[in-house]
N, C-alpha and C positions, 0 to 999 in steps of 0.2 A: 369489381365489375359485376354487373348483373346481366340480364337478358337483352341489353340494349342492342348489341350487334345482331342478334337473332331477329329482333323486332325491326330494325332498319332493313335487314335483308328481306324479310317477308313483305314489308310494305313496298319496298322498291320493286321486288319481283312481281307482286300483284299489280302494281301500277303498270309495269312493263307488259305484263300479260294482257291487261285491259286495252292498252294502246296498240300493241304490236302482234298479239297472238290470238285474238278472238275473231277468227274468220268464220267461214261457212261451216267448217268442221268442228267448231267449238274452241273454247279457250285452252283446253288441255289436249288438243289433238296430237297424236304421235307423229313425229317428224324426224328425218335423218339429221344427225349431228356428227361432227368428226370425233372418232374415238381418239383419246389422248392418253399418253403415259407421262407421268410427271415425277420429278424429284425436287425436293426443296430442303434447304438448310435453314435452321431457325435458331434464334436466341430465345431461351426459355425464361420467362419472368414468373416469379411466385411472390405474391404479396409485395410487389413493387421492387423486388431485387432480382438481378440476373443470377440464375442458378446453373447455367450450363447451356449445352447445345442439343438440338434435336434433328434427326433425319426423318423425313417424311416421304413415302412413296404413294402415288395415287394413280387411279385409272378411271377415266371418264368413259362411260358406255357410248355406243354409237347411235344413240337416239335421244330424243327429249320429248317431254309432254308440255306443250306450250313453252314457257321459258325454262322449265325445270329439267336439267340433264342429270340422270342418275350417276353417282360417283361413289367410289370406294377408296378408302385410304388406310394406311397404317403408319405408325411412327414409333420411334424409340429414342430415348434421351441418353445422355452420358451416364445418368444414374440408373439406367436400365428400367425406367418407367416406360410402359408400352401402352399404346392405344390402337384400336382397330374399329372402323365404323363404316356405315353405308348411309348415304343420304342424297341430297340434290344440290346442284349448283346452278347459278344463272349468270349470264354474261350480257352486258349492254355496251354496244359501241358508243364511244363518246368522241366528239370533236373530230380531230384529224384522223385520216385513214390509219388503221392499225391500232389505235388506242382504245382501251376498253376498261370498264369497271366490272368487277365480279364479286359474287358472294356465295356463301354456301352454308348449309346447316346439316349436321350429320350426327345422329345418335350413335353411340358406340360403347365399347368395353375398355375400361382403363384399369391397369394394374400398376401399382406404385413402384415396385422394385425397391431401389434405395432412394427414390424420389419422394416428393411430398405426398402425404395422405390427403386426398381430395374428397374424402367422405364417400366411400362406396365404389362400385365398379361401373355403374351406368353413368355415362357422361355425354353431354351434348357439346359438340364443337361447332362454333359458328365463326365465319371469317368474312372479311371485306378486304378488297385489294384493287390495285390498279396495275394494268399491264399493257404490253405492246405485242402485236402479232407480226412476225416477219413474213416476207413473201413466200417462204417455204412452208408456212403453217405452224412453225414453232412459235412459242410464246415465252416471254419473260415477264414475271409479275413480282410485285412486292405486296405482302399480305400481313394483316394483323388478325389474329384469331384468339378466341376465348373459349375455354372449355370448363364446364362445371356440371354438377348433377342437377341443376335447376331446382334446388331446394327439395329434391325427393328424399333427402337424408338430413338429419340434424346438422351435420358438419358439411359446409359447402364453401371452402375458401376460393376455389377456382384457380386457374392458371392461364397465362397468356403466352403467345409466341409472336415474334416479329420475324418474317421469313422472306427469302427470295426463292422463287420457284421457276424452274425451266420445264416446259412441256413440249413434247413432240407429237404431231398428228400421225396417227397410224394408217390413215387412208391414203 
């Protein structure tokens, strides 16, 4: 896997920004957004094979800049591989009430533990997913993400996860 997810996310977010967020205050105006706490469980894929499970915890800050909401996350796998990062996510409502598509990109620090050597510690995690928001503001999403060092190191095999995430709004 290459930077395809990151490219899709950036193109979709910039299109959304142009259509829905470029008002009188500019395309990246600061606006309130619900702070959310999330937990997700994932199946970890390395070079096409399942290698275990991952637990991810995340926090979305209470504001956004245009479509971009700051977010922080950390994860650990069964093999004690760890990742922590900070970046942005975007969300677009689709079709019926409550349905949405989302994406994110987050640079972060990766440590292999007993997991795969991904070539260094700087890794970029990009994700795309679909979800549903309940009446109480909680969400349930299915996501696919890819993390790699974006060819900043000679070795760059990358790793993917397929996950289910539950988020609660803190407002």
